[in-house]
Backbone atoms as SQL, in Angstrom:
CREATE TABLE atoms (id INTEGER PRIMARY KEY, chain TEXT, resi INTEGER, resn TEXT, atom TEXT, x REAL, y REAL, z REAL);
INSERT INTO atoms VALUES
  (1, 'A', 1, 'MET', 'N', 51.578, 181.660, 59.271),
  (2, 'A', 1, 'MET', 'CA', 52.745, 182.334, 59.019),
  (3, 'A', 1, 'MET', 'C', 53.504, 180.669, 59.146),
  (4, 'A', 2, 'LYS', 'N', 54.068, 180.549, 58.229),
  (5, 'A', 2, 'LYS', 'CA', 55.068, 179.369, 57.584),
  (6, 'A', 2, 'LYS', 'C', 56.579, 179.206, 58.641),
  (7, 'A', 3, 'LEU', 'N', 56.612, 177.917, 58.874),
  (8, 'A', 3, 'LEU', 'CA', 57.214, 177.630, 59.807),
  (9, 'A', 3, 'LEU', 'C', 58.564, 176.898, 59.103),
  (10, 'A', 4, 'ARG', 'N', 59.318, 177.838, 60.228),
  (11, 'A', 4, 'ARG', 'CA', 60.869, 177.450, 59.185),
  (12, 'A', 4, 'ARG', 'C', 61.650, 176.584, 60.092),
  (13, 'A', 5, 'ARG', 'N', 61.424, 175.540, 59.382),
  (14, 'A', 5, 'ARG', 'CA', 62.551, 174.280, 60.596),
  (15, 'A', 5, 'ARG', 'C', 63.694, 173.992, 59.573),
  (16, 'A', 6, 'ASP', 'N', 64.574, 173.711, 60.578),
  (17, 'A', 6, 'ASP', 'CA', 66.407, 173.594, 60.458),
  (18, 'A', 6, 'ASP', 'C', 66.188, 171.820, 60.077),
  (19, 'A', 7, 'ILE', 'N', 67.767, 171.274, 59.742),
  (20, 'A', 7, 'ILE', 'CA', 67.931, 170.466, 59.728),
  (21, 'A', 7, 'ILE', 'C', 67.930, 170.000, 61.213),
  (22, 'A', 8, 'PHE', 'N', 68.249, 170.404, 61.717),
  (23, 'A', 8, 'PHE', 'CA', 68.516, 169.794, 63.480),
  (24, 'A', 8, 'PHE', 'C', 67.209, 169.622, 63.680),
  (25, 'A', 9, 'GLN', 'N', 66.295, 170.268, 62.857),
  (26, 'A', 9, 'GLN', 'CA', 64.745, 169.720, 63.686),
  (27, 'A', 9, 'GLN', 'C', 64.575, 168.258, 63.530),
  (28, 'A', 10, 'ALA', 'N', 65.046, 168.581, 62.703),
  (29, 'A', 10, 'ALA', 'CA', 64.190, 167.038, 61.225),
  (30, 'A', 10, 'ALA', 'C', 64.804, 165.814, 62.059),
  (31, 'A', 11, 'ILE', 'N', 66.439, 166.348, 62.697),
  (32, 'A', 11, 'ILE', 'CA', 67.456, 164.799, 63.149),
  (33, 'A', 11, 'ILE', 'C', 66.742, 164.831, 63.828),
  (34, 'A', 12, 'SER', 'N', 66.077, 165.181, 65.127),
  (35, 'A', 12, 'SER', 'CA', 66.066, 165.586, 67.108),
  (36, 'A', 12, 'SER', 'C', 64.931, 164.758, 67.374),
  (37, 'A', 13, 'ASP', 'N', 63.631, 163.753, 65.753),
  (38, 'A', 13, 'ASP', 'CA', 62.585, 162.734, 66.071),
  (39, 'A', 13, 'ASP', 'C', 63.816, 161.235, 66.180),
  (40, 'A', 14, 'PRO', 'N', 63.177, 160.640, 66.607),
  (41, 'A', 14, 'PRO', 'CA', 64.109, 159.271, 65.724),
  (42, 'A', 14, 'PRO', 'C', 63.272, 158.036, 64.909),
  (43, 'A', 15, 'THR', 'N', 62.263, 158.781, 64.855),
  (44, 'A', 15, 'THR', 'CA', 60.843, 157.665, 63.138),
  (45, 'A', 15, 'THR', 'C', 62.667, 158.980, 61.803),
  (46, 'A', 16, 'ARG', 'N', 62.834, 159.946, 62.155),
  (47, 'A', 16, 'ARG', 'CA', 62.842, 160.854, 60.944),
  (48, 'A', 16, 'ARG', 'C', 64.072, 160.145, 60.790),
  (49, 'A', 17, 'ARG', 'N', 64.760, 159.247, 61.996),
  (50, 'A', 17, 'ARG', 'CA', 66.140, 159.634, 61.887),
  (51, 'A', 17, 'ARG', 'C', 66.349, 158.246, 61.505),
  (52, 'A', 18, 'ALA', 'N', 65.408, 157.661, 61.843),
  (53, 'A', 18, 'ALA', 'CA', 65.667, 155.571, 60.793),
  (54, 'A', 18, 'ALA', 'C', 65.411, 155.791, 59.195),
  (55, 'A', 19, 'ILE', 'N', 64.217, 157.008, 59.411),
  (56, 'A', 19, 'ILE', 'CA', 64.055, 156.767, 57.668),
  (57, 'A', 19, 'ILE', 'C', 65.368, 157.614, 56.937),
  (58, 'A', 20, 'LEU', 'N', 66.413, 158.907, 57.555),
  (59, 'A', 20, 'LEU', 'CA', 67.283, 158.571, 56.833),
  (60, 'A', 20, 'LEU', 'C', 68.339, 157.429, 56.468),
  (61, 'A', 21, 'VAL', 'N', 68.357, 156.540, 57.574),
  (62, 'A', 21, 'VAL', 'CA', 70.105, 155.287, 57.341),
  (63, 'A', 21, 'VAL', 'C', 69.073, 154.824, 56.486),
  (64, 'A', 22, 'MET', 'N', 67.204, 154.321, 56.108),
  (65, 'A', 22, 'MET', 'CA', 67.411, 153.673, 55.507),
  (66, 'A', 22, 'MET', 'C', 66.790, 154.071, 54.008),
  (67, 'A', 23, 'LEU', 'N', 67.141, 155.773, 53.165),
  (68, 'A', 23, 'LEU', 'CA', 67.485, 156.179, 53.385),
  (69, 'A', 23, 'LEU', 'C', 69.089, 156.259, 52.214),
  (70, 'A', 24, 'THR', 'N', 70.765, 155.812, 52.687),
  (71, 'A', 24, 'THR', 'CA', 71.406, 155.790, 53.215),
  (72, 'A', 24, 'THR', 'C', 71.832, 154.798, 52.023),
  (73, 'A', 25, 'SER', 'N', 70.673, 153.658, 51.495),
  (74, 'A', 25, 'SER', 'CA', 70.968, 152.426, 50.781),
  (75, 'A', 25, 'SER', 'C', 70.395, 152.550, 49.604),
  (76, 'A', 26, 'GLN', 'N', 68.963, 153.564, 49.441),
  (77, 'A', 26, 'GLN', 'CA', 68.506, 153.330, 48.497),
  (78, 'A', 26, 'GLN', 'C', 67.721, 154.497, 48.283),
  (79, 'A', 27, 'ALA', 'N', 67.213, 154.751, 46.975),
  (80, 'A', 27, 'ALA', 'CA', 65.589, 155.325, 47.196),
  (81, 'A', 27, 'ALA', 'C', 64.184, 154.171, 47.199),
  (82, 'A', 28, 'MET', 'N', 63.497, 155.306, 47.656),
  (83, 'A', 28, 'MET', 'CA', 62.325, 154.554, 48.739),
  (84, 'A', 28, 'MET', 'C', 61.127, 155.088, 48.493),
  (85, 'A', 29, 'THR', 'N', 60.836, 154.511, 48.438),
  (86, 'A', 29, 'THR', 'CA', 59.025, 155.619, 48.140),
  (87, 'A', 29, 'THR', 'C', 58.349, 155.590, 49.332),
  (88, 'A', 30, 'ALA', 'N', 57.541, 156.303, 49.698),
  (89, 'A', 30, 'ALA', 'CA', 56.647, 156.774, 50.764),
  (90, 'A', 30, 'ALA', 'C', 56.507, 155.872, 51.167),
  (91, 'A', 31, 'GLY', 'N', 55.397, 155.028, 50.840),
  (92, 'A', 31, 'GLY', 'CA', 54.526, 153.079, 51.034),
  (93, 'A', 31, 'GLY', 'C', 56.024, 152.544, 51.395),
  (94, 'A', 32, 'ALA', 'N', 56.673, 151.972, 51.156),
  (95, 'A', 32, 'ALA', 'CA', 57.720, 151.598, 50.877),
  (96, 'A', 32, 'ALA', 'C', 58.698, 151.951, 51.945),
  (97, 'A', 33, 'ILE', 'N', 58.765, 152.784, 52.441),
  (98, 'A', 33, 'ILE', 'CA', 59.398, 153.453, 53.770),
  (99, 'A', 33, 'ILE', 'C', 58.143, 153.254, 54.874),
  (100, 'A', 34, 'ALA', 'N', 57.047, 153.693, 54.342),
  (101, 'A', 34, 'ALA', 'CA', 56.291, 153.086, 55.984),
  (102, 'A', 34, 'ALA', 'C', 56.104, 151.552, 56.081),
  (103, 'A', 35, 'SER', 'N', 55.972, 151.133, 55.641),
  (104, 'A', 35, 'SER', 'CA', 55.803, 149.403, 56.272),
  (105, 'A', 35, 'SER', 'C', 57.466, 149.707, 56.770),
  (106, 'A', 36, 'ASN', 'N', 58.217, 149.731, 57.496),
  (107, 'A', 36, 'ASN', 'CA', 59.631, 149.113, 58.352),
  (108, 'A', 36, 'ASN', 'C', 58.886, 149.863, 59.282),
  (109, 'A', 37, 'PHE', 'N', 56.764, 150.967, 59.058),
  (110, 'A', 37, 'PHE', 'CA', 57.389, 151.440, 60.220),
  (111, 'A', 37, 'PHE', 'C', 56.162, 150.966, 61.392),
  (112, 'A', 38, 'ASP', 'N', 55.473, 150.861, 62.946),
  (113, 'A', 38, 'ASP', 'CA', 54.063, 150.175, 62.641),
  (114, 'A', 38, 'ASP', 'C', 52.838, 151.753, 63.185),
  (115, 'A', 39, 'VAL', 'N', 53.430, 152.599, 62.717),
  (116, 'A', 39, 'VAL', 'CA', 52.318, 153.648, 62.481),
  (117, 'A', 39, 'VAL', 'C', 51.727, 154.077, 61.266),
  (118, 'A', 40, 'ALA', 'N', 50.531, 154.414, 61.607),
  (119, 'A', 40, 'ALA', 'CA', 49.838, 155.384, 60.510),
  (120, 'A', 40, 'ALA', 'C', 51.179, 155.586, 59.296),
  (121, 'A', 41, 'ARG', 'N', 50.068, 155.612, 58.041),
  (122, 'A', 41, 'ARG', 'CA', 51.104, 155.726, 56.612),
  (123, 'A', 41, 'ARG', 'C', 50.737, 157.458, 57.064),
  (124, 'A', 42, 'PRO', 'N', 49.800, 158.123, 56.167),
  (125, 'A', 42, 'PRO', 'CA', 49.982, 159.761, 56.959),
  (126, 'A', 42, 'PRO', 'C', 51.257, 160.328, 57.335),
  (127, 'A', 43, 'THR', 'N', 51.110, 159.788, 59.058),
  (128, 'A', 43, 'THR', 'CA', 52.322, 159.489, 59.688),
  (129, 'A', 43, 'THR', 'C', 53.675, 159.828, 59.700),
  (130, 'A', 44, 'ILE', 'N', 53.930, 158.454, 59.093),
  (131, 'A', 44, 'ILE', 'CA', 55.436, 158.302, 57.554),
  (132, 'A', 44, 'ILE', 'C', 55.615, 159.805, 56.816),
  (133, 'A', 45, 'SER', 'N', 54.695, 160.160, 56.877),
  (134, 'A', 45, 'SER', 'CA', 54.294, 161.209, 55.030),
  (135, 'A', 45, 'SER', 'C', 54.818, 162.794, 55.745),
  (136, 'A', 46, 'LYS', 'N', 54.002, 162.913, 56.790),
  (137, 'A', 46, 'LYS', 'CA', 54.187, 164.074, 57.837),
  (138, 'A', 46, 'LYS', 'C', 55.953, 164.504, 58.348),
  (139, 'A', 47, 'HIS', 'N', 56.729, 163.142, 58.978),
  (140, 'A', 47, 'HIS', 'CA', 57.929, 162.820, 59.050),
  (141, 'A', 47, 'HIS', 'C', 58.846, 162.984, 57.274),
  (142, 'A', 48, 'ILE', 'N', 57.954, 162.884, 56.539),
  (143, 'A', 48, 'ILE', 'CA', 58.991, 162.436, 54.945),
  (144, 'A', 48, 'ILE', 'C', 58.472, 164.034, 54.616),
  (145, 'A', 49, 'GLN', 'N', 57.839, 164.912, 55.083),
  (146, 'A', 49, 'GLN', 'CA', 57.195, 165.643, 54.794),
  (147, 'A', 49, 'GLN', 'C', 58.720, 166.879, 55.108),
  (148, 'A', 50, 'ILE', 'N', 58.370, 166.525, 55.903),
  (149, 'A', 50, 'ILE', 'CA', 59.319, 167.428, 57.382),
  (150, 'A', 50, 'ILE', 'C', 61.427, 167.256, 57.102),
  (151, 'A', 51, 'LEU', 'N', 61.025, 166.287, 55.943),
  (152, 'A', 51, 'LEU', 'CA', 62.659, 165.849, 56.348),
  (153, 'A', 51, 'LEU', 'C', 62.649, 166.024, 54.293),
  (154, 'A', 52, 'ASN', 'N', 62.077, 166.720, 53.840),
  (155, 'A', 52, 'ASN', 'CA', 61.807, 167.619, 52.862),
  (156, 'A', 52, 'ASN', 'C', 62.180, 168.679, 53.015),
  (157, 'A', 53, 'GLU', 'N', 61.604, 169.813, 53.621),
  (158, 'A', 53, 'GLU', 'CA', 61.027, 171.158, 54.127),
  (159, 'A', 53, 'GLU', 'C', 63.458, 171.337, 54.445),
  (160, 'A', 54, 'CYS', 'N', 63.666, 170.563, 55.858),
  (161, 'A', 54, 'CYS', 'CA', 65.010, 170.406, 55.862),
  (162, 'A', 54, 'CYS', 'C', 65.913, 170.060, 54.281),
  (163, 'A', 55, 'GLU', 'N', 65.176, 169.827, 53.693),
  (164, 'A', 55, 'GLU', 'CA', 65.884, 169.814, 52.732),
  (165, 'A', 55, 'GLU', 'C', 67.188, 168.328, 52.015),
  (166, 'A', 56, 'LEU', 'N', 66.666, 167.678, 53.590),
  (167, 'A', 56, 'LEU', 'CA', 67.318, 166.478, 53.837),
  (168, 'A', 56, 'LEU', 'C', 67.131, 165.470, 52.907),
  (169, 'A', 57, 'VAL', 'N', 65.905, 165.277, 52.277),
  (170, 'A', 57, 'VAL', 'CA', 65.016, 164.641, 51.265),
  (171, 'A', 57, 'VAL', 'C', 64.709, 164.712, 49.778),
  (172, 'A', 58, 'GLU', 'N', 65.612, 164.294, 49.109),
  (173, 'A', 58, 'GLU', 'CA', 64.626, 164.849, 47.362),
  (174, 'A', 58, 'GLU', 'C', 64.106, 163.711, 47.381),
  (175, 'A', 59, 'PRO', 'N', 62.519, 164.826, 46.680),
  (176, 'A', 59, 'PRO', 'CA', 61.483, 163.165, 46.267),
  (177, 'A', 59, 'PRO', 'C', 61.941, 163.758, 44.451),
  (178, 'A', 60, 'ASN', 'N', 62.290, 162.222, 43.619),
  (179, 'A', 60, 'ASN', 'CA', 62.324, 162.015, 41.882),
  (180, 'A', 60, 'ASN', 'C', 61.167, 161.621, 41.817),
  (181, 'A', 61, 'ARG', 'N', 60.488, 161.897, 40.904),
  (182, 'A', 61, 'ARG', 'CA', 58.957, 161.166, 39.991),
  (183, 'A', 61, 'ARG', 'C', 58.537, 160.461, 39.321),
  (184, 'A', 62, 'GLN', 'N', 59.363, 158.881, 39.267),
  (185, 'A', 62, 'GLN', 'CA', 59.061, 158.399, 38.629),
  (186, 'A', 62, 'GLN', 'C', 58.885, 157.695, 38.013),
  (187, 'A', 63, 'GLY', 'N', 57.604, 158.231, 36.791),
  (188, 'A', 63, 'GLY', 'CA', 55.972, 157.831, 36.529),
  (189, 'A', 63, 'GLY', 'C', 55.296, 157.775, 37.793),
  (190, 'A', 64, 'ARG', 'N', 54.401, 156.856, 38.338),
  (191, 'A', 64, 'ARG', 'CA', 53.710, 157.934, 39.321),
  (192, 'A', 64, 'ARG', 'C', 53.843, 157.385, 40.408),
  (193, 'A', 65, 'GLU', 'N', 54.939, 156.974, 40.417),
  (194, 'A', 65, 'GLU', 'CA', 55.678, 157.439, 41.914),
  (195, 'A', 65, 'GLU', 'C', 56.999, 157.525, 42.415),
  (196, 'A', 66, 'ILE', 'N', 56.607, 158.356, 43.581),
  (197, 'A', 66, 'ILE', 'CA', 57.299, 158.923, 43.780),
  (198, 'A', 66, 'ILE', 'C', 58.858, 158.570, 44.834),
  (199, 'A', 67, 'TYR', 'N', 59.757, 158.714, 44.570),
  (200, 'A', 67, 'TYR', 'CA', 61.242, 157.925, 45.306),
  (201, 'A', 67, 'TYR', 'C', 62.082, 159.645, 46.580),
  (202, 'A', 68, 'TYR', 'N', 61.411, 159.309, 47.216),
  (203, 'A', 68, 'TYR', 'CA', 62.940, 159.727, 48.209),
  (204, 'A', 68, 'TYR', 'C', 64.154, 159.102, 47.812),
  (205, 'A', 69, 'GLU', 'N', 65.018, 160.385, 47.679),
  (206, 'A', 69, 'GLU', 'CA', 66.693, 159.912, 48.385),
  (207, 'A', 69, 'GLU', 'C', 67.422, 160.930, 49.322),
  (208, 'A', 70, 'LEU', 'N', 68.343, 160.516, 49.620),
  (209, 'A', 70, 'LEU', 'CA', 69.420, 160.991, 51.164),
  (210, 'A', 70, 'LEU', 'C', 69.923, 162.548, 49.665),
  (211, 'A', 71, 'LYS', 'N', 70.173, 163.334, 50.469),
  (212, 'A', 71, 'LYS', 'CA', 71.010, 164.600, 49.777),
  (213, 'A', 71, 'LYS', 'C', 71.809, 164.703, 51.110),
  (214, 'A', 72, 'ILE', 'N', 73.131, 163.994, 50.817),
  (215, 'A', 72, 'ILE', 'CA', 74.415, 163.631, 51.258),
  (216, 'A', 72, 'ILE', 'C', 74.777, 165.274, 51.535),
  (217, 'A', 73, 'ASP', 'N', 75.019, 166.120, 50.598),
  (218, 'A', 73, 'ASP', 'CA', 75.683, 167.786, 50.693),
  (219, 'A', 73, 'ASP', 'C', 74.976, 168.667, 52.173),
  (220, 'A', 74, 'LYS', 'N', 73.369, 167.829, 52.912),
  (221, 'A', 74, 'LYS', 'CA', 72.819, 168.591, 54.038),
  (222, 'A', 74, 'LYS', 'C', 73.079, 168.130, 55.287),
  (223, 'A', 75, 'MET', 'N', 73.099, 166.566, 54.839),
  (224, 'A', 75, 'MET', 'CA', 73.906, 165.428, 56.121),
  (225, 'A', 75, 'MET', 'C', 75.279, 166.018, 56.355),
  (226, 'A', 76, 'LYS', 'N', 76.150, 166.669, 55.406),
  (227, 'A', 76, 'LYS', 'CA', 77.755, 166.667, 55.701),
  (228, 'A', 76, 'LYS', 'C', 77.379, 168.356, 56.537),
  (229, 'A', 77, 'GLU', 'N', 76.439, 168.527, 56.957),
  (230, 'A', 77, 'GLU', 'CA', 76.468, 170.126, 57.516),
  (231, 'A', 77, 'GLU', 'C', 76.109, 170.076, 58.382),
  (232, 'A', 78, 'ILE', 'N', 75.532, 168.439, 58.988),
  (233, 'A', 78, 'ILE', 'CA', 74.874, 168.223, 59.738),
  (234, 'A', 78, 'ILE', 'C', 76.865, 167.667, 60.669),
  (235, 'A', 79, 'ASP', 'N', 77.219, 166.703, 60.315),
  (236, 'A', 79, 'ASP', 'CA', 78.879, 166.273, 59.911),
  (237, 'A', 79, 'ASP', 'C', 79.858, 167.348, 60.592),
  (238, 'A', 80, 'LYS', 'N', 79.929, 168.780, 60.164),
  (239, 'A', 80, 'LYS', 'CA', 80.933, 169.885, 59.477),
  (240, 'A', 80, 'LYS', 'C', 80.335, 170.223, 61.791),
  (241, 'A', 81, 'TRP', 'N', 79.082, 170.292, 61.476),
  (242, 'A', 81, 'TRP', 'CA', 78.838, 170.994, 62.865),
  (243, 'A', 81, 'TRP', 'C', 79.588, 170.008, 64.437),
  (244, 'A', 82, 'LEU', 'N', 79.008, 168.402, 63.692),
  (245, 'A', 82, 'LEU', 'CA', 79.476, 167.655, 65.268),
  (246, 'A', 82, 'LEU', 'C', 81.347, 167.786, 65.043),
  (247, 'A', 83, 'GLU', 'N', 81.586, 168.612, 63.989),
  (248, 'A', 83, 'GLU', 'CA', 83.279, 168.023, 63.682),
  (249, 'A', 83, 'GLU', 'C', 83.897, 169.085, 65.359),
  (250, 'A', 84, 'GLN', 'N', 82.892, 169.977, 65.070),
  (251, 'A', 84, 'GLN', 'CA', 83.894, 171.036, 67.053),
  (252, 'A', 84, 'GLN', 'C', 83.977, 169.751, 68.254),
  (253, 'A', 85, 'PHE', 'N', 82.404, 169.291, 67.924),
  (254, 'A', 85, 'PHE', 'CA', 82.344, 168.061, 69.470),
  (255, 'A', 85, 'PHE', 'C', 83.216, 166.769, 69.129),
  (256, 'A', 86, 'ARG', 'N', 83.831, 166.039, 68.103),
  (257, 'A', 86, 'ARG', 'CA', 84.008, 165.478, 68.192),
  (258, 'A', 86, 'ARG', 'C', 85.815, 165.466, 68.458),
  (259, 'A', 87, 'GLN', 'N', 86.280, 166.456, 67.894),
  (260, 'A', 87, 'GLN', 'CA', 87.777, 167.057, 67.730),
  (261, 'A', 87, 'GLN', 'C', 88.556, 167.636, 70.089),
  (262, 'A', 88, 'PHE', 'N', 86.550, 167.604, 70.300),
  (263, 'A', 88, 'PHE', 'CA', 86.538, 168.479, 72.042),
  (264, 'A', 88, 'PHE', 'C', 87.136, 166.882, 72.885),
  (265, 'A', 89, 'TRP', 'N', 86.118, 165.628, 72.550),
  (266, 'A', 89, 'TRP', 'CA', 86.182, 164.457, 72.500),
  (267, 'A', 89, 'TRP', 'C', 87.442, 163.505, 72.902),
  (268, 'A', 90, 'GLU', 'N', 88.113, 164.796, 71.495),
  (269, 'A', 90, 'GLU', 'CA', 89.140, 163.618, 70.812),
  (270, 'A', 90, 'GLU', 'C', 90.382, 163.191, 72.133),
  (271, 'A', 91, 'ASN', 'N', 90.483, 164.898, 72.061),
  (272, 'A', 91, 'ASN', 'CA', 90.982, 165.715, 73.268),
  (273, 'A', 91, 'ASN', 'C', 91.080, 165.226, 74.252),
  (274, 'A', 92, 'ARG', 'N', 89.516, 165.401, 74.983),
  (275, 'A', 92, 'ARG', 'CA', 89.781, 164.843, 76.425),
  (276, 'A', 92, 'ARG', 'C', 89.950, 163.060, 76.712),
  (277, 'A', 93, 'PHE', 'N', 89.765, 162.069, 75.734),
  (278, 'A', 93, 'PHE', 'CA', 90.180, 160.896, 75.270),
  (279, 'A', 93, 'PHE', 'C', 91.417, 161.067, 75.978),
  (280, 'A', 94, 'GLN', 'N', 92.225, 161.650, 74.712),
  (281, 'A', 94, 'GLN', 'CA', 93.351, 161.259, 74.504),
  (282, 'A', 94, 'GLN', 'C', 94.040, 161.905, 75.989),
  (283, 'A', 95, 'GLN', 'N', 93.492, 162.871, 76.336),
  (284, 'A', 95, 'GLN', 'CA', 94.034, 163.402, 77.874),
  (285, 'A', 95, 'GLN', 'C', 93.973, 162.064, 79.260),
  (286, 'A', 96, 'LEU', 'N', 92.638, 161.737, 78.708),
  (287, 'A', 96, 'LEU', 'CA', 92.524, 160.787, 79.672),
  (288, 'A', 96, 'LEU', 'C', 93.695, 159.300, 79.949),
  (289, 'A', 97, 'ASP', 'N', 93.831, 159.093, 78.727),
  (290, 'A', 97, 'ASP', 'CA', 94.655, 158.281, 77.458),
  (291, 'A', 97, 'ASP', 'C', 96.264, 157.687, 78.618),
  (292, 'A', 98, 'ASP', 'N', 96.708, 159.332, 78.022),
  (293, 'A', 98, 'ASP', 'CA', 97.696, 160.404, 79.143),
  (294, 'A', 98, 'ASP', 'C', 98.275, 159.218, 80.467),
  (295, 'A', 99, 'LEU', 'N', 97.343, 159.972, 81.393),
  (296, 'A', 99, 'LEU', 'CA', 96.592, 160.215, 82.492),
  (297, 'A', 99, 'LEU', 'C', 97.291, 158.595, 83.084),
  (298, 'A', 100, 'LEU', 'N', 95.614, 157.608, 82.444),
  (299, 'A', 100, 'LEU', 'CA', 96.345, 156.397, 82.207),
  (300, 'A', 100, 'LEU', 'C', 97.581, 155.855, 81.976),
  (301, 'A', 101, 'SER', 'N', 98.679, 156.654, 81.229),
  (302, 'A', 101, 'SER', 'CA', 99.174, 155.603, 81.427),
  (303, 'A', 101, 'SER', 'C', 100.624, 156.016, 81.800),
  (304, 'A', 102, 'ASP', 'N', 100.661, 157.753, 83.006),
  (305, 'A', 102, 'ASP', 'CA', 101.028, 157.564, 83.460),
  (306, 'A', 102, 'ASP', 'C', 101.447, 157.469, 84.274),
  (307, 'A', 103, 'ILE', 'N', 99.810, 156.651, 84.806),
  (308, 'A', 103, 'ILE', 'CA', 99.983, 155.894, 87.077),
  (309, 'A', 103, 'ILE', 'C', 99.949, 154.541, 86.386),
  (310, 'A', 104, 'GLN', 'N', 99.998, 153.807, 85.659),
  (311, 'A', 104, 'GLN', 'CA', 100.346, 152.618, 84.144),
  (312, 'A', 104, 'GLN', 'C', 102.271, 152.217, 84.712),
  (313, 'A', 105, 'GLN', 'N', 102.973, 153.130, 84.308),
  (314, 'A', 105, 'GLN', 'CA', 104.328, 153.334, 84.643),
  (315, 'A', 105, 'GLN', 'C', 104.739, 153.652, 85.724),
  (316, 'A', 106, 'LYS', 'N', 103.664, 154.465, 86.247),
  (317, 'A', 106, 'LYS', 'CA', 104.191, 154.965, 87.876),
  (318, 'A', 106, 'LYS', 'C', 104.245, 153.639, 88.988),
  (319, 'A', 107, 'SER', 'N', 103.017, 152.994, 88.230),
  (320, 'A', 107, 'SER', 'CA', 103.054, 151.851, 89.254),
  (321, 'A', 107, 'SER', 'C', 103.615, 150.474, 88.864),
  (322, 'A', 108, 'LYS', 'N', 104.418, 150.405, 87.957),
  (323, 'A', 108, 'LYS', 'CA', 105.919, 149.394, 87.916),
  (324, 'A', 108, 'LYS', 'C', 106.946, 149.501, 88.407);
């Protein structure tokens, strides 16, 4: 039975989120990624495999090395999902700001 992963499982782990942040600036090899963590290389390889299965990173072979780069389109999918919460909280903060302004005006 093959496990089906989604992007939210991928970003649920802090190590995988850190890997994604590192890949925002440049493509990196698994060894270069692993050098930033104090865990065994196979552990980082497993995290990269999960990110790859979720299509958040793309492997590109250059000679003997495989460079992993961030797939922006999949990150946009996360952003789209988060947008509903962003709008909710912006409305709440606006309501709070209005209330505080009313209280401040009444105290003058």
